[in-house]
C-alpha positions, 0 to 999 in steps of 0.5 A, spaced: 624 530 158 617 533 156 612 532 161 605 528 158 600 534 159 594 531 163 587 530 160 581 534 163 576 530 167 571 527 163 564 530 165 560 523 164 562 517 168 564 510 165 559 505 162 560 498 163 567 500 165 568 504 159 570 512 159 567 516 155 569 519 148 573 526 148 573 530 141 577 536 141 574 541 136 579 543 131 582 550 132 581 552 125 574 550 124 569 554 121 563 550 123 556 554 124 555 549 130 558 542 134 552 538 131 554 540 124 562 538 125 560 532 129 556 530 123 562 531 118 567 527 123 564 521 126 564 515 121 557 513 123 550 512 119 545 517 116 541 521 123 546 517 128 549 524 131 542 528 130 539 523 134 545 522 140 544 530 140 537 531 140 537 525 146 542 529 150 547 524 149 553 529 147 556 534 153 560 539 154 566 540 159 561 542 164 557 537 163 551 540 160 548 537 154 550 540 147 544 542 143 542 542 135 544 550 135 550 550 140 555 554 137 561 551 134 567 553 139 574 552 136 579 548 141 573 546 145 571 539 147 565 534 148 564 527 150 559 522 149 559 514 150 559 510 143 554 505 142 557 498 144 557 492 140 553 486 142 558 481 145 557 474 148 559 474 155 566 470 156 563 465 162 570 465 166 572 469 172 578 473 173 581 471 179 585 477 183 591 474 186 593 481 189 590 487 190 593 493 194 592 500 194 597 501 188 596 494 184 591 489 182 594 482 179 589 478 176 590 470 174 586 471 167 582 466 163 583 464 155 579 469 151 578 475 154 583 481 151 586 485 156 584 492 154 578 494 149 579 493 142 575 492 135 569 487 137 572 486 145 569 492 149 566 490 155 568 483 155 575 484 157 580 484 162 580 492 164 572 493 163 570 487 167 575 489 172 573 496 173 566 494 174 567 488 178 572 491 183 569 499 183 576 501 181 574 507 175 582 509 175 585 502 173 589 501 168 593 495 164 601 496 165 602 490 160 597 486 155 596 479 154 593 476 147 586 475 148 587 467 147 593 467 152 591 466 160 595 468 166 597 474 170 596 481 168 598 487 172 593 493 173 595 500 176 590 503 181 593 511 181 593 514 174 600 518 177 603 511 178 602 507 172 608 510 168 613 507 174 610 500 173 610 501 165 617 502 165 619 496 169 616 492 163 619 497 157 626 496 161 625 488 162 625 489 169 620 484 170 621 476 170 616 473 166 615 465 165 610 462 161 608 455 160 606 451 153 603 445 151 606 443 144 608 436 140 614 433 143 620 431 138 626 428 140 630 431 134 629 438 137 634 440 141 633 443 148 634 447 152 636 453 148 635 460 146 631 462 140 633 469 137 630 472 131 627 478 127 620 478 128 615 483 124 608 484 125 604 489 121 598 493 122 592 489 119 595 482 118 594 477 123 600 473 123 607 476 125 613 473 121 621 472 121 625 476 117 631 471 115 638 474 116 635 481 119 638 483 126 634 479 131 630 484 135 627 478 140 629 472 144 626 466 148 628 461 152 625 454 151 625 449 156 622 442 156 619 440 162 617 434 161 613 429 156 609 423 155 604 420 150 607 425 144 606 431 148 611 436 151 610 441 157 615 447 156 617 452 160 618 459 155 622 465 158 621 471 154 627 476 154 623 481 149 616 482 148 614 482 141 607 481 139 606 473 138 613 472 140 613 466 143 608 463 138 613 465 133 619 462 136 615 455 137 612 454 131 620 456 128 622 450 132 617 445 129 613 445 135 606 450 134 603 451 140 596 447 141 590 450 139 594 456 135 589 459 130 595 462 127 601 458 127 603 455 122 596 457 119 591 462 120 585 458 121 578 461 119 574 465 125 570 461 130 563 462 131 561 467 137 561 463 144 565 457 142 570 457 147 573 450 145 580 448 145 584 454 148 591 456 146 595 452 150 599 458 153 599 461 160 603 466 163 605 463 170 610 467 173 611 475 174 616 477 178 619 484 179 620 489 185 615 494 185 617 501 183 613 505 188 613 500 195 620 497 194 616 490 195 619 484 192 613 481 188 613 474 185 606 471 183 604 464 180 598 463 177 593 457 179 591 455 173 593 449 169 593 447 161 588 443 159 591 439 154 596 436 158 592 435 164 586 431 160 588 432 152 582 428 151 577 432 154 580 438 151 581 436 144 573 434 144 
């Protein structure tokens, strides 16, 4: 197995928990200057790269600013910080459940993405925790959807991240979720749902392929029901994108607050934090690959639609 090459240290510090961008200059390049290459390469508006260089915001490996006339050096690297998008702050706390020298476990609220992506950058669990805890090396060992609340595992030391990621890859982590959906006495439970799920890049909803070899498996159990609602325990044995949401929808029990299944809803205005998806990553259980400690973490959050449906639906 080939060892992954370690990246050189960035000469710029993080900004709001976000690493600087590294650009490697192509080895076969024939541009006269670094600026000429960046103007051609970076997908930004006219004059943006010129302004970044003029203001000293692009630096080389030694941390010195790249100038307008800095000659192009094939194979060299330059660093800079992107202009971050304006984001509406997510007004919910990331509760730290456990912290030691190797890992941090947090109880994530709804509406916070795990890692920077698209329009969600600083308002993500990773960026916020790096800033709030003062751990610039913090990295996610796995992910939760932005709309899903519950337990997330982060690693502290870069050299140990692979060991924790391997736990998830090899299905050595027991994960248990809780969901609220309609109650249907005609749906026999408990049961194990297996199907072949496909999630295409650029398409919001995943879908099942009838008759194809299953690549996903979830255990669905009814914990209790009242007033037409059910509280369900969901235990995934695989980790496909949107797996639990797809499987609950396939049973005719779409999870309350789901904006994708069964129908993709229109975008909500920024800052609209009403009616969160009623899905919670409730239990995370594993044996620590570094210390050998047996961990079992339980979320302290509850699902609003079960606790007070009238308040959730308003």
